[in-house]
Every structure is written in C-alpha cells, then in structure tokens.
Backbone as a chain_set.jsonl record, in Angstrom:
{"seq": "MLYAVPDGQPGCEESKQENNWRLVECAQDGDQHAFGLLYDHYVDVVFRYVLFRVKDRALAEDVTSETFLRALRRIGTISYQGRDVGAWFITIARNLIFDHVKSSRYRLELASADPSDAAPVAEITRSGPDDQVIADATNDELMRCVARLGEDQREVITLRFLQGLSVAETAEVMQRGEGAIKALQHRAVRRLAALMPRELR", "coords": {"N": [[15.099, 42.287, -1.631], [16.838, 43.895, 0.983], [15.666, 46.112, 3.521], [15.433, 49.011, 5.575], [13.357, 50.004, 8.26], [12.039, 52.961, 9.526], [12.109, 53.743, 13.011], [9.184, 53.736, 15.044], [7.27, 53.916, 13.061], [4.129, 52.788, 11.724], [3.657, 49.297, 11.808], [6.277, 48.805, 12.147], [7.704, 46.994, 13.899], [6.857, 44.505, 12.915], [7.864, 44.656, 10.321], [10.617, 44.86, 10.789], [11.055, 42.362, 11.891], [10.394, 40.724, 9.712], [12.401, 41.57, 7.979], [14.694, 40.686, 9.338], [14.317, 37.946, 9.13], [14.632, 37.701, 6.406], [17.316, 38.225, 6.268], [18.231, 35.918, 7.522], [17.535, 34.027, 5.556], [19.231, 34.879, 3.502], [21.689, 34.403, 4.711], [21.544, 31.653, 4.874], [21.915, 31.086, 2.246], [24.558, 31.472, 2.01], [25.51, 34.05, 2.375], [27.708, 35.887, 4.022], [27.807, 38.475, 5.004], [25.161, 39.013, 5.613], [24.73, 37.334, 7.808], [26.463, 38.585, 9.529], [25.118, 40.998, 9.956], [22.901, 40.05, 11.358], [24.229, 39.161, 13.631], [25.214, 41.636, 14.617], [22.793, 42.815, 15.276], [21.703, 41.2, 17.305], [23.659, 40.526, 19.212], [24.111, 42.027, 21.593], [21.755, 41.621, 23.033], [21.834, 38.846, 23.463], [24.236, 38.652, 24.908], [23.632, 40.146, 27.277], [21.605, 38.547, 28.335], [23.023, 36.119, 28.82], [25.044, 36.999, 30.577], [23.518, 37.807, 32.772], [22.653, 35.336, 33.614], [25.015, 33.809, 34.151], [26.735, 35.429, 35.603], [29.38, 36.204, 35.2], [31.645, 38.002, 33.442], [33.695, 37.312, 31.544], [33.129, 34.616, 31.025], [30.554, 34.945, 30.046], [31.073, 36.326, 27.685], [32.436, 34.318, 26.292], [30.43, 32.336, 26.069], [28.532, 33.751, 24.611], [29.931, 34.158, 22.201], [30.216, 31.463, 21.408], [27.53, 30.873, 21.076], [26.844, 32.261, 18.717], [28.595, 31.096, 16.926], [27.658, 28.483, 16.922], [25.098, 29.007, 15.977], [25.699, 29.906, 13.405], [26.71, 27.546, 12.285], [24.393, 26.068, 12.29], [22.573, 27.433, 10.79], [21.208, 26.67, 8.53], [19.202, 25.034, 9.435], [17.062, 26.357, 10.498], [13.776, 27.718, 10.209], [11.214, 30.021, 9.212], [8.929, 30.871, 11.757], [6.988, 32.585, 12.511], [7.801, 34.154, 14.592], [10.156, 36.325, 16.277], [13.52, 36.036, 15.223], [15.371, 36.287, 17.172], [14.618, 34.821, 19.415], [15.488, 32.296, 18.783], [18.304, 32.546, 18.883], [18.569, 33.113, 21.635], [17.602, 30.724, 22.697], [19.618, 28.934, 21.888], [21.771, 29.995, 23.375], [20.794, 29.599, 25.959], [20.718, 26.784, 26.081], [23.457, 26.238, 25.89], [24.346, 27.316, 28.291], [23.03, 25.629, 30.112], [24.288, 23.22, 29.426], [26.874, 23.82, 30.228], [26.6, 24.186, 32.991], [25.718, 21.631, 33.723], [27.986, 20.208, 33.149], [29.596, 20.392, 35.291], [31.769, 22.031, 35.39], [31.336, 24.504, 36.205], [29.676, 26.311, 38.713], [26.538, 27.601, 39.002], [26.213, 30.803, 40.102], [24.312, 32.642, 42.548], [24.577, 35.236, 42.984], [24.096, 38.731, 42.36], [24.13, 40.205, 39.084], [26.256, 42.761, 37.622], [24.64, 45.781, 37.85], [24.865, 47.691, 35.84], [25.12, 46.246, 33.558], [22.718, 45.178, 33.017], [19.451, 45.568, 31.536], [18.214, 48.853, 31.835], [15.808, 49.743, 34.309], [14.133, 51.762, 33.594], [13.803, 51.366, 30.905], [11.989, 49.387, 30.703], [8.983, 49.309, 29.71], [5.983, 48.65, 30.288], [2.524, 47.955, 30.749], [0.178, 47.497, 33.469], [-0.497, 45.844, 36.617], [1.335, 43.835, 37.449], [3.67, 44.422, 35.997], [4.202, 46.96, 36.924], [5.312, 46.636, 39.405], [7.939, 45.901, 38.829], [8.762, 48.139, 37.347], [8.844, 50.126, 39.269], [10.978, 49.62, 40.9], [14.476, 50.042, 41.815], [17.415, 49.515, 39.775], [19.533, 48.165, 41.121], [18.329, 46.994, 43.444], [16.354, 45.506, 42.246], [17.843, 43.604, 40.761], [19.042, 42.198, 42.86], [16.799, 41.095, 44.107], [15.649, 39.566, 42.042], [17.659, 37.685, 41.746], [17.202, 36.103, 43.919], [15.053, 34.566, 43.329], [13.51, 31.428, 42.319], [14.903, 29.107, 39.912], [13.311, 28.807, 37.473], [11.556, 30.965, 37.753], [13.348, 33.121, 37.792], [14.279, 32.895, 35.211], [11.996, 33.404, 33.601], [11.409, 36.044, 34.296], [13.742, 37.306, 33.445], [13.711, 36.821, 30.642], [11.209, 37.897, 29.851], [11.064, 40.567, 30.922], [13.636, 41.761, 31.142], [14.887, 41.063, 28.761], [12.859, 41.494, 26.997], [11.272, 39.711, 25.524], [8.367, 38.32, 23.939], [5.4, 36.696, 25.29], [4.916, 34.407, 23.767], [7.439, 34.005, 22.546], [9.006, 33.63, 24.801], [7.854, 31.304, 25.774], [8.641, 29.574, 23.758], [11.454, 29.583, 24.052], [11.703, 28.569, 26.668], [10.495, 26.187, 26.354], [7.797, 25.603, 26.97], [4.199, 25.805, 27.385], [2.207, 28.689, 26.43], [0.288, 29.426, 28.321], [1.344, 28.298, 30.652], [3.636, 29.848, 30.908], [2.551, 32.384, 31.379], [1.336, 31.927, 33.869], [3.59, 31.263, 35.402], [5.029, 33.641, 35.205], [3.281, 35.361, 36.567], [3.387, 34.286, 39.188], [6.093, 34.707, 39.68], [6.34, 37.509, 39.645], [4.707, 38.183, 41.793], [6.191, 37.0, 43.82], [8.52, 38.546, 43.646], [7.466, 40.989, 44.455], [6.993, 40.423, 47.122], [9.586, 40.081, 48.038], [10.829, 42.531, 47.751], [11.949, 45.552, 49.379], [9.84, 47.31, 51.682], [9.556, 50.052, 51.095], [9.818, 50.167, 48.357], [7.701, 48.896, 47.308]], "CA": [[16.034, 43.33, -1.227], [16.708, 44.254, 2.382], [15.363, 47.511, 3.742], [15.318, 49.431, 6.973], [12.116, 50.715, 8.535], [12.263, 53.922, 10.612], [11.428, 53.456, 14.266], [7.984, 54.505, 15.338], [6.314, 53.855, 11.976], [3.203, 51.654, 11.831], [4.169, 48.055, 11.252], [7.741, 48.811, 12.252], [8.2, 45.765, 14.517], [6.621, 43.4, 12.003], [8.772, 44.79, 9.19], [11.957, 44.514, 11.265], [11.089, 40.912, 12.038], [10.46, 40.17, 8.36], [13.723, 41.888, 7.444], [15.659, 39.789, 9.98], [14.151, 36.613, 8.551], [15.256, 37.755, 5.085], [18.749, 38.079, 6.527], [18.448, 34.492, 7.767], [17.491, 33.349, 4.264], [20.463, 35.219, 2.778], [22.778, 33.685, 5.374], [21.411, 30.254, 4.474], [22.445, 30.999, 0.88], [25.995, 31.683, 2.059], [25.855, 35.472, 2.495], [28.328, 36.111, 5.327], [27.447, 39.814, 5.456], [23.82, 38.918, 6.206], [24.879, 36.787, 9.155], [27.1, 39.646, 10.308], [24.071, 41.936, 10.355], [22.15, 39.378, 12.423], [25.097, 39.212, 14.807], [25.203, 43.006, 15.13], [21.464, 43.125, 15.817], [21.322, 40.392, 18.466], [24.748, 40.171, 20.125], [23.943, 42.649, 22.907], [20.638, 40.947, 23.709], [22.321, 37.538, 23.904], [25.244, 38.858, 25.954], [22.972, 40.539, 28.528], [20.918, 37.356, 28.852], [24.016, 35.174, 29.337], [25.696, 37.597, 31.748], [22.587, 37.746, 33.894], [22.56, 33.953, 34.067], [26.264, 33.218, 34.643], [27.349, 36.385, 36.541], [30.813, 36.278, 34.96], [31.749, 38.67, 32.141], [34.536, 36.549, 30.612], [32.364, 33.436, 30.631], [29.436, 35.421, 29.224], [31.62, 36.612, 26.357], [32.713, 33.031, 25.649], [29.158, 31.685, 25.729], [27.933, 34.535, 23.527], [30.658, 33.814, 20.973], [29.855, 30.094, 21.042], [26.145, 30.921, 20.611], [26.787, 32.674, 17.322], [29.284, 30.074, 16.131], [26.721, 27.366, 16.774], [24.02, 29.476, 15.107], [26.218, 29.92, 12.035], [26.783, 26.151, 11.823], [23.046, 25.497, 12.19], [21.677, 28.405, 10.163], [20.391, 25.99, 7.527], [18.152, 24.217, 10.055], [15.971, 27.176, 11.031], [12.816, 28.233, 9.233], [10.311, 31.031, 9.769], [7.862, 30.315, 12.585], [6.106, 33.667, 12.93], [8.355, 34.833, 15.757], [11.439, 36.968, 16.049], [14.624, 35.088, 15.183], [16.121, 36.443, 18.419], [14.275, 33.721, 20.328], [16.34, 31.151, 18.414], [19.627, 32.8, 19.454], [18.464, 32.976, 23.094], [17.469, 29.294, 22.98], [20.955, 28.351, 21.773], [22.545, 30.449, 24.539], [20.243, 28.924, 27.143], [21.171, 25.39, 26.06], [24.885, 26.239, 26.2], [24.475, 27.547, 29.737], [22.637, 24.38, 30.769], [25.36, 22.249, 29.205], [28.022, 24.232, 31.034], [26.28, 23.897, 34.394], [25.671, 20.177, 33.897], [29.318, 19.636, 32.998], [30.252, 20.543, 36.605], [32.932, 22.92, 35.338], [30.928, 25.81, 36.71], [28.485, 26.306, 39.562], [25.805, 28.83, 38.758], [26.13, 31.634, 41.299], [23.063, 33.362, 42.694], [24.876, 36.644, 43.226], [23.547, 39.636, 41.357], [25.013, 40.717, 38.041], [26.511, 44.188, 37.674], [23.427, 46.439, 37.359], [25.119, 48.454, 34.618], [25.046, 45.33, 32.419], [21.33, 44.78, 32.82], [18.641, 46.605, 30.916], [17.714, 49.77, 32.846], [14.394, 49.589, 34.619], [13.399, 52.793, 32.863], [13.514, 50.893, 29.56], [10.939, 48.382, 30.771], [7.776, 50.109, 29.653], [4.818, 47.817, 30.078], [1.437, 48.378, 31.61], [-0.391, 46.438, 34.271], [0.005, 45.805, 37.993], [2.528, 42.994, 37.574], [4.827, 45.115, 35.455], [4.473, 48.158, 37.712], [6.209, 46.229, 40.49], [9.301, 45.952, 38.315], [9.076, 49.491, 36.912], [9.029, 50.996, 40.431], [12.186, 49.245, 41.648], [15.762, 50.476, 41.269], [18.138, 48.404, 39.149], [20.296, 47.389, 42.109], [17.444, 46.185, 44.281], [15.681, 44.552, 41.364], [18.754, 42.507, 40.464], [19.193, 41.387, 44.083], [15.561, 40.339, 44.342], [15.515, 38.557, 40.978], [18.641, 36.63, 42.014], [16.69, 35.249, 44.996], [13.949, 33.749, 42.822], [13.857, 30.092, 41.839], [15.488, 29.077, 38.571], [12.322, 29.075, 36.429], [11.038, 32.315, 37.923], [14.401, 34.023, 37.324], [14.339, 32.799, 33.751], [10.859, 34.073, 32.961], [11.567, 37.484, 34.509], [14.833, 37.74, 32.57], [13.289, 36.804, 29.246], [10.065, 38.775, 29.592], [11.205, 41.969, 31.29], [14.971, 42.285, 30.877], [15.177, 40.871, 27.35], [11.74, 42.011, 26.223], [10.634, 38.72, 24.67], [6.927, 38.153, 24.118], [5.003, 35.459, 25.965], [5.106, 33.307, 22.814], [8.87, 33.775, 22.39], [9.48, 33.074, 26.071], [7.382, 29.921, 25.8], [9.488, 28.803, 22.839], [12.773, 29.436, 24.659], [11.623, 27.733, 27.859], [9.864, 24.934, 25.944], [6.557, 25.44, 27.732], [3.041, 26.433, 26.776], [2.041, 30.096, 26.765], [-0.462, 29.507, 29.58], [2.278, 27.999, 31.743], [4.522, 31.006, 31.037], [1.785, 33.455, 32.027], [1.177, 31.571, 35.286], [4.908, 31.366, 36.015], [5.327, 35.069, 35.306], [2.449, 35.914, 37.631], [3.953, 33.856, 40.466], [7.402, 35.336, 39.847], [6.155, 38.92, 39.986], [4.192, 38.217, 43.173], [7.324, 36.692, 44.691], [9.361, 39.743, 43.647], [6.814, 42.003, 45.281], [7.193, 40.048, 48.523], [11.003, 40.199, 48.364], [11.294, 43.904, 47.703], [11.748, 46.349, 50.589], [8.514, 47.944, 51.74], [9.541, 51.381, 50.467], [9.794, 50.035, 46.91], [6.497, 48.168, 46.873]], "C": [[15.778, 43.705, 0.22], [16.427, 45.731, 2.499], [15.254, 47.777, 5.225], [14.027, 50.212, 7.131], [12.357, 51.674, 9.67], [11.487, 53.542, 11.849], [10.192, 54.326, 14.395], [6.948, 54.486, 14.235], [5.379, 52.669, 12.177], [3.78, 50.416, 11.154], [5.664, 47.904, 11.38], [8.267, 47.49, 12.79], [8.024, 44.581, 13.583], [7.606, 43.449, 10.842], [10.204, 44.46, 9.583], [12.098, 43.003, 11.372], [11.186, 40.242, 10.672], [11.842, 40.389, 7.75], [14.778, 40.952, 8.026], [15.531, 38.368, 9.447], [14.69, 36.567, 7.122], [16.77, 37.606, 5.213], [19.099, 36.617, 6.78], [18.489, 33.735, 6.438], [18.757, 33.624, 3.459], [21.655, 34.473, 3.376], [22.744, 32.206, 5.011], [21.933, 30.022, 3.058], [23.932, 31.318, 0.818], [26.442, 33.129, 2.172], [26.393, 35.747, 3.9], [27.986, 37.49, 5.889], [26.08, 39.798, 6.14], [23.905, 38.36, 7.623], [25.537, 37.815, 10.062], [26.091, 40.673, 10.788], [23.194, 41.341, 11.458], [22.934, 39.417, 13.73], [25.037, 40.6, 15.44], [23.88, 43.329, 15.824], [21.194, 42.422, 17.145], [22.418, 40.147, 19.499], [24.566, 40.787, 21.511], [22.832, 41.984, 23.712], [21.101, 39.604, 24.275], [23.317, 37.7, 25.048], [24.598, 39.227, 27.287], [22.261, 39.352, 29.163], [21.915, 36.401, 29.502], [24.67, 35.73, 30.594], [24.792, 37.539, 32.972], [22.518, 36.34, 34.468], [23.853, 33.462, 34.715], [27.041, 34.121, 35.588], [28.857, 36.519, 36.384], [31.018, 36.811, 33.546], [32.556, 37.853, 31.129], [33.785, 35.311, 30.107], [31.202, 33.835, 29.727], [29.897, 35.736, 27.806], [31.891, 35.322, 25.594], [31.425, 32.351, 25.19], [28.467, 32.425, 24.589], [28.604, 34.217, 22.202], [30.275, 32.422, 20.483], [28.42, 30.023, 20.526], [26.087, 31.247, 19.126], [27.562, 31.727, 16.406], [28.358, 28.893, 15.879], [25.574, 27.755, 15.844], [24.464, 29.476, 13.65], [26.275, 28.502, 11.463], [25.396, 25.571, 11.558], [22.07, 26.39, 11.438], [20.747, 27.746, 9.142], [19.226, 25.21, 8.109], [16.947, 25.027, 10.507], [15.059, 27.645, 9.908], [11.831, 29.152, 9.949], [9.166, 30.376, 10.529], [6.943, 31.404, 13.125], [6.589, 34.435, 14.14], [9.695, 35.434, 15.416], [12.562, 35.932, 16.124], [15.488, 35.184, 16.439], [15.834, 35.342, 19.422], [15.132, 32.494, 20.05], [17.732, 31.328, 19.001], [19.615, 32.617, 20.978], [18.345, 31.505, 23.483], [18.819, 28.59, 22.899], [21.8, 28.716, 22.985], [22.09, 29.739, 25.807], [20.725, 27.477, 27.208], [22.662, 25.282, 26.374], [25.125, 26.441, 27.693], [24.121, 26.275, 30.493], [23.724, 23.324, 30.63], [26.555, 22.555, 30.096], [27.804, 23.898, 32.506], [26.309, 22.388, 34.643], [27.042, 19.537, 33.817], [30.118, 19.688, 34.292], [31.528, 21.364, 36.549], [32.608, 24.26, 35.974], [29.686, 25.666, 37.569], [27.79, 27.648, 39.406], [25.635, 29.606, 40.048], [24.788, 32.359, 41.334], [23.302, 34.844, 42.961], [24.366, 37.489, 42.077], [24.597, 40.013, 40.329], [25.226, 42.201, 38.265], [25.3, 44.906, 37.089], [23.647, 47.215, 36.072], [25.032, 47.574, 33.385], [23.623, 44.89, 32.125], [20.572, 45.918, 32.145], [18.101, 47.527, 32.002], [16.228, 49.583, 33.066], [13.575, 50.585, 33.833], [13.035, 52.342, 31.456], [12.369, 49.878, 29.548], [9.61, 49.108, 30.841], [6.601, 49.219, 29.287], [3.739, 48.289, 31.048], [0.922, 47.191, 32.395], [0.237, 46.368, 35.64], [1.251, 44.947, 38.172], [3.772, 43.747, 37.132], [5.195, 46.353, 36.266], [5.407, 47.849, 38.873], [7.657, 46.364, 40.049], [9.698, 47.385, 37.97], [9.397, 50.414, 38.077], [10.318, 50.709, 41.201], [13.422, 49.883, 41.048], [16.457, 49.262, 40.679], [18.848, 47.532, 40.184], [19.401, 46.453, 42.892], [16.72, 45.135, 43.457], [16.568, 43.35, 41.09], [18.95, 41.607, 41.683], [17.959, 40.515, 44.318], [15.371, 39.244, 43.292], [16.455, 37.387, 41.242], [18.153, 35.67, 43.092], [15.517, 34.379, 44.544], [14.443, 32.353, 42.472], [14.306, 30.168, 40.388], [14.478, 29.453, 37.487], [11.772, 30.493, 36.529], [12.063, 33.351, 37.478], [14.415, 34.07, 35.799], [13.198, 33.572, 33.098], [10.94, 35.584, 33.147], [12.652, 38.038, 33.59], [14.369, 37.848, 31.124], [12.192, 37.826, 28.966], [10.392, 40.246, 29.813], [12.588, 42.547, 31.005], [15.343, 42.151, 29.405], [14.041, 41.323, 26.449], [11.095, 41.017, 25.278], [9.14, 38.673, 24.954], [6.645, 36.868, 24.885], [5.266, 34.265, 25.046], [6.591, 32.974, 22.65], [9.474, 33.167, 23.643], [9.076, 31.61, 26.185], [8.248, 29.037, 24.91], [10.859, 28.536, 23.453], [12.734, 28.451, 25.821], [10.95, 26.387, 27.594], [8.659, 24.598, 26.827], [5.423, 26.089, 26.96], [2.913, 27.882, 27.226], [1.277, 30.276, 28.068], [0.44, 29.263, 30.778], [3.218, 29.175, 31.981], [3.798, 32.146, 31.752], [1.628, 33.179, 33.517], [2.5, 31.71, 36.024], [5.306, 32.821, 36.205], [4.539, 35.696, 36.46], [3.009, 35.555, 39.01], [5.289, 34.55, 40.737], [7.274, 36.794, 40.266], [5.613, 39.065, 41.405], [5.32, 37.936, 44.168], [8.279, 37.881, 44.768], [8.775, 40.819, 44.546], [7.022, 41.709, 46.762], [8.644, 40.241, 48.959], [11.47, 41.637, 48.453], [11.059, 44.629, 49.023], [10.423, 47.085, 50.532], [8.475, 49.278, 51.002], [9.518, 51.324, 48.953], [8.55, 49.326, 46.407], [5.447, 49.154, 46.346]], "O": [[14.627, 43.82, 0.639], [16.89, 46.523, 1.678], [15.012, 46.871, 6.022], [13.644, 50.985, 6.253], [12.846, 51.247, 10.715], [10.351, 53.077, 11.764], [10.146, 55.468, 13.937], [5.842, 54.988, 14.433], [5.785, 51.652, 12.739], [4.326, 50.496, 10.054], [6.26, 46.995, 10.801], [9.182, 46.912, 12.204], [8.918, 43.744, 13.46], [8.126, 42.416, 10.421], [10.933, 43.848, 8.803], [13.122, 42.433, 10.997], [11.964, 39.306, 10.488], [12.386, 39.504, 7.089], [15.656, 40.477, 7.306], [16.531, 37.66, 9.327], [15.154, 35.521, 6.669], [17.419, 36.958, 4.392], [20.13, 36.128, 6.317], [19.369, 32.903, 6.219], [19.295, 32.726, 2.812], [22.518, 33.976, 2.652], [23.791, 31.576, 4.857], [22.341, 28.915, 2.708], [24.509, 31.426, -0.264], [27.636, 33.412, 2.075], [25.623, 35.831, 4.856], [27.885, 37.66, 7.104], [25.873, 40.493, 7.135], [23.235, 38.851, 8.53], [25.201, 37.904, 11.243], [26.198, 41.169, 11.91], [22.793, 42.046, 12.384], [22.376, 39.674, 14.796], [24.835, 40.731, 16.648], [23.855, 44.032, 16.834], [20.531, 42.983, 18.017], [22.133, 39.607, 20.568], [24.844, 40.126, 22.512], [22.954, 41.807, 24.924], [20.8, 39.265, 25.419], [23.254, 36.974, 26.04], [24.974, 38.68, 28.324], [22.306, 39.171, 30.38], [21.681, 35.924, 30.613], [24.833, 35.006, 31.576], [25.251, 37.255, 34.078], [22.344, 36.169, 35.674], [23.8, 32.765, 35.729], [27.918, 33.644, 36.307], [29.544, 36.906, 37.329], [30.624, 36.172, 32.57], [32.141, 37.717, 29.978], [33.805, 35.003, 28.916], [30.901, 33.142, 28.754], [29.191, 35.447, 26.84], [31.615, 35.232, 24.398], [31.339, 31.854, 24.068], [27.885, 31.8, 23.702], [27.929, 34.028, 21.19], [30.037, 32.22, 19.293], [28.115, 29.218, 19.646], [25.371, 30.594, 18.367], [27.215, 31.577, 15.235], [28.284, 28.37, 14.767], [25.126, 26.95, 15.027], [23.701, 29.093, 12.763], [25.931, 28.281, 10.302], [25.234, 24.694, 10.71], [20.867, 26.133, 11.444], [19.631, 28.214, 8.92], [18.349, 24.767, 7.368], [15.917, 24.455, 10.862], [15.512, 27.931, 8.8], [11.65, 29.055, 11.163], [8.515, 29.456, 10.032], [6.205, 31.179, 14.084], [5.867, 35.283, 14.665], [10.301, 35.1, 14.398], [12.55, 35.057, 16.99], [16.252, 34.266, 16.738], [16.712, 34.966, 20.2], [15.464, 31.74, 20.965], [18.294, 30.384, 19.556], [20.541, 32.036, 21.543], [18.919, 31.082, 24.486], [19.133, 27.747, 23.739], [22.469, 27.857, 23.562], [22.912, 29.328, 26.627], [21.1, 26.998, 28.278], [23.087, 24.343, 27.046], [26.002, 25.809, 28.282], [24.835, 25.884, 31.416], [24.047, 22.621, 31.587], [27.172, 21.647, 30.651], [28.702, 23.395, 33.181], [26.855, 21.926, 35.645], [27.253, 18.449, 34.353], [31.194, 19.097, 34.384], [32.288, 21.408, 37.517], [33.505, 25.057, 36.249], [28.744, 24.97, 37.19], [28.382, 28.7, 39.648], [24.991, 29.132, 40.983], [24.2, 32.653, 40.293], [22.358, 35.613, 43.142], [24.223, 37.007, 40.953], [25.783, 40.127, 40.638], [24.475, 42.836, 39.005], [24.956, 44.665, 35.932], [22.713, 47.384, 35.288], [24.886, 48.085, 32.274], [23.362, 44.289, 31.083], [20.995, 47.073, 32.179], [17.577, 47.04, 33.004], [15.479, 49.301, 32.131], [12.443, 50.294, 33.445], [12.084, 52.854, 30.864], [11.842, 49.553, 28.484], [9.162, 49.483, 31.925], [6.27, 49.06, 28.112], [4.03, 48.945, 32.048], [1.179, 46.038, 32.051], [1.381, 46.785, 35.819], [2.131, 45.292, 38.961], [4.801, 43.717, 37.807], [6.358, 46.754, 36.297], [6.2, 48.697, 39.281], [8.5, 46.871, 40.79], [10.818, 47.81, 38.253], [10.139, 51.382, 37.91], [10.7, 51.492, 42.071], [13.414, 50.235, 39.868], [16.142, 48.124, 41.026], [18.771, 46.305, 40.126], [19.678, 45.258, 42.995], [16.5, 44.014, 43.914], [16.114, 42.209, 41.171], [19.015, 40.385, 41.548], [18.072, 39.344, 44.681], [14.976, 38.125, 43.621], [16.102, 36.234, 40.995], [18.635, 34.54, 43.175], [15.041, 33.541, 45.31], [15.646, 32.124, 42.344], [14.106, 31.182, 39.72], [14.757, 30.326, 36.666], [11.549, 31.149, 35.511], [11.702, 34.351, 36.857], [14.545, 35.131, 35.188], [13.42, 34.315, 32.142], [10.573, 36.332, 32.241], [12.495, 39.118, 33.022], [14.611, 38.857, 30.462], [12.241, 38.537, 27.962], [10.039, 41.088, 28.987], [12.696, 43.723, 30.656], [16.029, 43.012, 28.855], [14.245, 41.516, 25.251], [10.434, 41.421, 24.321], [8.7, 38.952, 26.069], [7.542, 36.054, 25.103], [5.776, 33.235, 25.489], [6.965, 31.801, 22.618], [10.343, 32.298, 23.567], [9.859, 30.775, 26.638], [8.552, 27.897, 25.259], [11.37, 27.418, 23.39], [13.616, 27.602, 25.953], [10.845, 25.55, 28.49], [8.521, 23.49, 27.347], [5.652, 26.828, 26.003], [3.441, 28.264, 28.27], [1.584, 31.182, 28.843], [0.319, 29.938, 31.8], [3.563, 29.47, 33.125], [4.369, 32.796, 32.628], [1.77, 34.086, 34.337], [2.536, 32.215, 37.146], [5.856, 33.19, 37.242], [5.089, 36.477, 37.237], [3.097, 36.41, 39.891], [5.584, 34.932, 41.869], [8.009, 37.263, 41.135], [6.017, 39.969, 42.136], [5.393, 38.559, 45.227], [8.793, 38.19, 45.843], [9.492, 41.476, 45.301], [7.205, 42.625, 47.564], [8.903, 40.534, 50.126], [12.426, 41.927, 49.172], [10.078, 44.354, 49.713], [9.944, 47.439, 49.455], [7.479, 49.602, 50.355], [9.227, 52.333, 48.311], [8.368, 49.173, 45.199], [4.364, 48.741, 45.933]]}, "num_chains": 1, "name": "protein.A"}
C-alpha cells in the first residue's frame, strides 16, 4: 500500500524514495494512476533541467513530454538500484537532448535561461566552501556564469545544485564514476568563482 510521509520526519527522504519505487512497480503492473503520480512528482524537475539545457520553453515542453512518453514505454525495463527514480527520468531527458543536438535540427545556445525558471539560489542549501560560492550569487549572475562553463561543467552544476541530485545520481546520469563527478564539480565551482564579479565572490 502506498503512503505519504510528512516532510521533516526522520527517514522521510528514504521513505519517499521507497514510495516512488513502489509507484514504479505499480506502473509496471499496468496502474496508470501510479505513473500519473510519478509524472506529477518529477515533471517540474525534468522541465527545469531541460529548459536550462535548451534555453527554449516550447522545446523544453516538447522534450519533457517525450521524456515521460519514453519512460512510460520503458517502465518495464527499470529496476530498483538504491537511488531515486528521478535520476532515470533525467537520464532519459539528457539522452533526448543529445539526440536533438546531434540531429542538427537545433544548435544548443549558450545564452542564459530565464532566471525565474531556474531553482532559486535561496533553495540551494548546502554547506562547504564550494557550495557557498553558489549560495552567495544572485540568480541572474549565476545563470550567466554557469552558461559560460564548458558542457560537462555546466551539466554537473545543473544536476548537483539546480536539480539537487546526489553525487551518485549525478554519476549515473552522466555515466561517470563518483570520483570523476566530485573532481568535475570542484573544477566547475572554481571556474564559477573566477567568472563571478568580484563583489559576488
């Protein structure tokens, strides 16, 4: 039986993750309502990720829709791996974006996304010197600076800080080892610090 766990309770994140995997199992058994609940839970996360990457709202909506259509068709292929199922949806979206770029129908722009569509900096609550660089910046300036990073560095900053994925989940999405993700994140944050105006450092 599915259940909801109140926010802030011990074990809340683990229980939510277990609950979402139960929804996956129900969807695999043909429960359309269960897949609808998964959609409701993850659609905003996927949309923000796609919009940040493609910088076009209409295209982001199309890619997000295709992500969930593809997920529905492939729901029977996924099994529990100890991580949040959201990483699977993000991986599908990421592959669709890559396919779109490679098709030459679209050139990935480096311009900044609308800051109102990105997760507010105030919501990024992590500790440590690397994370403080991001927490101290305004949304507008942060988006401009992130857009100037290399492709892999942009990706790791987006997944880790804007989407809130763990190192393990980011490694899964980017198909790299956790050590490589940590090193890439460190380089990306140092590069961001160098790009930001002095008054925001």
